[in-house]
N, C-alpha and C positions, 0 to 999 in steps of 0.2 A: 574077343575078336568079333562076336555077334553084335555088340552094342554100336559099333561104328555105323553100319548101314541104317540102323533104326534112327540114330541121331541125325544123320544126313537127310533122311526122309522127312523127319519132323521139321527141320529147318526149311526144306523145300515147300512143305505145306504152309508154313507161316509166311513165307515170302509171297506165295501166290495169294493167300488171303489178304495180306497187307497191301499188295498191289491192287487187288480188286476193291478194297475199301477205300484206299487213298485216291483211286481214280474216279470214284463215284461223285457226280456233280450235285451241287445244291444251288438254290436260288437265293440271292440276298434279299433283304427287305426292300420292297418296291418303293421308289420315290414317288411321292404323291403331291398334288397341288394343295394350296391353302384351302382350308375348310373341310378336307376329307378326314374322317376319323382315323387317327393313327394309333389309338390305344388298342385296337384289335389286331394290329400287325405284329408278327414275330420277327426275330432277328434274322433267321434263316429258314428256308422251306425245303422239304424233300421233293424229289421229282414226282410229279403227278398231283401234288397238293394244289388246291384251288384257294383263291382269295376273292371274296366279294367285297368291293369297296362301297362304303356308305358315307354320307355327310355327317359331320358331327353336329351336336345340338346347336341350334341357332343358325344353321345354314340350310339352303334349299338346293336339291339336286337338279341338274340340267335335264335329266331324263327320269322317267318312272321305271324304266327297265333296269333290272340289276346288272351291274357290270362285274363280270368274273374274269379272272386271269389264272392261268395254269403254269406251274413250274415245269419246264421241258427238260429232257435228258441233257441238253447242252448247257444247262445252268442259266438259261434265260427264260424270261416270261413270254407267254404268248402275247399277242398284240396288246400293248398297254391300253388301259382304260381311258376313254375320252370323257370320263365323268368330270363335270365342273360343279363346284359348290359355291353359290353366291350367298352372301349374308342376308338374313332377314332384315327388314327395314322397320324403323319406328317412325310414325308421323310426328313431325315437329309441331308442338303446340302452336296454335294460331297466333297468340300474342307475341311469340318469339320469332316468328317467320321474318319480320322486317330486319332482324339481326342475323339471319341465316344466309345472307347473300343470295337470295332467290331460291334456296333449297327448301323443299317441303318434307323431306325424309332424311333420316340419318341411319347408317348401317349398324348392325349388331356390334356391341361392345363400345359404341360411342359414349363418351361421358360429357354431359353438359354441366358446366360450372356457372353458378349464378352469383351475381353481386348486385347491390343496390347503389344508386347514386348517393352522393353526399347529402345528408339531411333526411335519409330514409332508413328505416330499420327493416330487416328481413324477418318475415313470419313464415317459417318452414325450413327445409333443408337447403344447403347451398350447392348440391350436386345431384345429378340423376343419370343413371346408366340405361342404355338400350338393352333390354333383356332378350333371351333366346326366343321368346314367344311374340316379339314385336311390340312389347309394351315397355313403358318407362318404369324404373324402380321407384321413382318419387315424382309427384306432381310439381310443377314450377311453384316457387314460393311467391308470396305477395310482398311488395315493398310499400310500407306505410310511412307517410310523412311524419317526421319528428314533431312533437308538440312542445310548446314552450309556455311557461306561465305568462300572464299578462305583464307588460312592462310597468315599471314605476315612473311617474312623472317627475320632473325636477321639482325641488322644494319651492321654487318661486315661478312655476310655470305649468304647462299642460302638454298633453300628447294629442296629435292628430294622426289617426291610423289611415293608411292608404286604402284599406277596405274595411267595411263594417265588421266589427268583432262582436260575436255573441258567446256567452258563457265565460268561463274563467281561463281559457287557453287560446293560444294562437298557433298557427302552423308554420313550419320551416319556410323561410323565404319571404314571409310577409314582413312589411316594413312600416315605419311611421316617422313622423317629424316631431322634433322637440321644439317648443317655443317657450320663451321666458316673458315675464311681465315687462313691458316697456319701461325704461329704455335698455334693459339688460339683454345680454346675448348669451346663448348656450355655448358651452365649451365644445360641443359637437351637436350637429343639427339632425343627424339621421340615426336610426336604430333599427334592429331587425331581430327576428327569431333565427338563431344560428344552428348549424348542423349538429352540435353536441347537445341541443335542447336548452341552451341558456339564452338569455336576452342581453342586449347591450345595456351597460350600466347607465343610469340617468346622468345627464350632464350637470355641470355647475353653472349657475346663472351669475354673470359678472358684467361690470361696466366695460364697454368696448367703444372705441372711437377710431376713426380713420383720419389721417393727417390731411391737411388742405390739399386738394387735387392739383395736379400740374397739367399743362396743356400737352398737345401732341403736335409733331411736325406737320405743317401744311394744314392744320385744323384748329379748332377752338372749342371752348366749353360754352354751352348755350344756357343763358339765363341762370347763372349760379353765383352764389356769394362765396368768395374764396375764404373758407374757414374749415376747421375740423368738422367732420360729420359723424353722426352716430350710426349704430348698427342698423342695417337695411335701408339707410338713406341712399338716394340715387342721384346721379348726375348724367347729363347727356352731352355728347360731342357731335360736332359737325365738321365738314371739310371745306377748304377753300374752293373757289370756283374751278371746275374742270378736274378736281381730284375726287376719287371714288372712295367711299367709306368701306373698309374691309373689317368685318367683325361686328359685334353688338355695339350699337350707338350708345346704349345706356350701360353704365357701370354701377355697382352697388357696394356699399361698405359691408364687408363680411365679418363673421364672428371671430376671425383671426386678427382683426384690426387692419387688414389690408383691403385694398380695392380689388374688385374683379378685373379681369384683363381689359386693357384699353384697346379701342379699335385703332386701325392704321389707315392713313390717307394715302392711297395709291396714285402715283403720278400718271398724267396722260403721256402719249407717245407721239412722235413725229414719224411719218412714213419717209424713210431715209433713201429716197430715190429722186433723181432730177428729171428723168424722162421715162415715160411709160404710162400704162393705164392700170387702174385698180378697180376692184369691185368692193364697195363699202356702203353700208346702210341700204342694201337692195338696189344700189345704183352703180352703173359703170361710168367711171370718171377718169379723165386725164388728170395726172397728178397736179398739173398747174391749176386745175379747177377746184382742187381741195383747199378751200379757203375758210378759215385758217387750216394749215396742215397740222391737224390734231386729231388723235384717236384716243378715246377714253380707255382706262384700264379695263381689261376683260373683253373689249370689243374685238371683232374679227375683221381682218382685211384679206382679200385675195389678190395675189399678183399672178401675172400670166407667164408661162414658160413655153418653150418650143419643143415639140417632139420632132427632131430633125429627120428621123427615119421615115415617118409618115407625113411630114410636112403639115402638121396640125398643131393647134394651141390647146393648152389646158390650164385651168386655174389651180393655184396652190394657196391654201389658207394659212394665215399666221395670226397670232394673237398678241395684243398689247399686254405686257406684264410689268406694271409699276415703272413706266418710263422707257421700257425697252421693247422694240418691235423687231423680232428676227426677220431677216430677209431670206427667202428660200434660196438654196444654193443653185437651183436650176435657172433662176431669173438672171437674164442678161440685159443690162440696161443698154438701150440702142444709142448709137452715136447721133450727133446733131443732124447729120445729113439724112440718115434713115428716118429719124424722128420727124424731120421737117418735110422731106420730099417723098419718102416711101412709107408713110405711116400705115398704109393699108396692108403692108407686108409684115407688120408686127404680129407677135403671137396672139395678142388680144383681138386682132381684127380679122384674122384668117379663120378658116373653118375649125370648129372645136373638135377635138379628138373624141371618138366614141367612148373610150375608156382612158382614164388617166394612168400614167406609169406609177410605180410605187413611190411613195413620198420620200424625198431626200431630206437630210438634216438641214435645218435653217442656220444661217450665219447671223451673228449679232449685227444689228444696224450700227452700233457704236462699239468699237473694240475696247473702249475704256471700261465697259461694264459687262464682261462675258458671263459672270455668274448669274446675272439676272435673266439672261436668255435661257438658262437651263432650269429656272425656277418654275415649278408647276403652278398653274393658276388655281 
């Protein structure tokens, strides 16, 4: 009978102790900003414990005064620290700054990866890291041009280097021309030192001829005998009167047995209006006074348009392109009465606008050839 009160008393003491322990507050691990050293922090803290925050290696503190926090009985920290940690900076090497988009420094932990252009070999390591002390782990490497052995000439010819060569090697990118003893032609004319350190194989010298040349529309061959021609022989073309030569006048028999590209004779244009004034060859002319009505390929003509809002005129230029002269959309051809009796009211005769409106698309002078109007000169 004496054991019951004792047992009840022990249960009461344990309940009181459990309540006291379970109600005791603790503080969780504080949340910190980037750069603050988290290795010194515990998972939980007792009431009254202090924490002094510091920056981890490679970061600089925003203040020299230590920042302490204390765990309060409510399980919360005193005023959270305003400590900020910024990464240390490594100066970007001068030769690399043009590639750094204007930056002269890089933050701690930055990694620079290096590579060389084709035809260059790297001497050094291909990466470098910004360390905690503001220095780089490795210096930038050097990129050295690949060297090639001197090329061999063709069996029946010779080599002409683009640049003077000394020694027994040549550098990547340097080139040369192969020539064969006349009248033979090389199977390929150019060679170079390539990115892998090899050189172009020498060509084969062979007999080459080009077939008898043909004429061109609206043009002719000058002073030539119509016969097959050998390698590097040349011919010259000309155009009929008022046609303009577009391209090289001279063609050459190539090592492929084909002629180089022939020129084209571009046709003149007619200014396709009946009434109005134009500006051509530095002169302001009535269209009736343009005799003959002919503009050569590539020449410019200005027609006059009306700015109806400001009651002023402005010129709009158009260009002859192989027989087609587009007429600006803003141009309005005057009627016979206005052209004859009220010519002074035409856009070409009234006050010119201070500024011209945005250019409007031109319409082809002849609807039968719309593609030519869109062809660039």
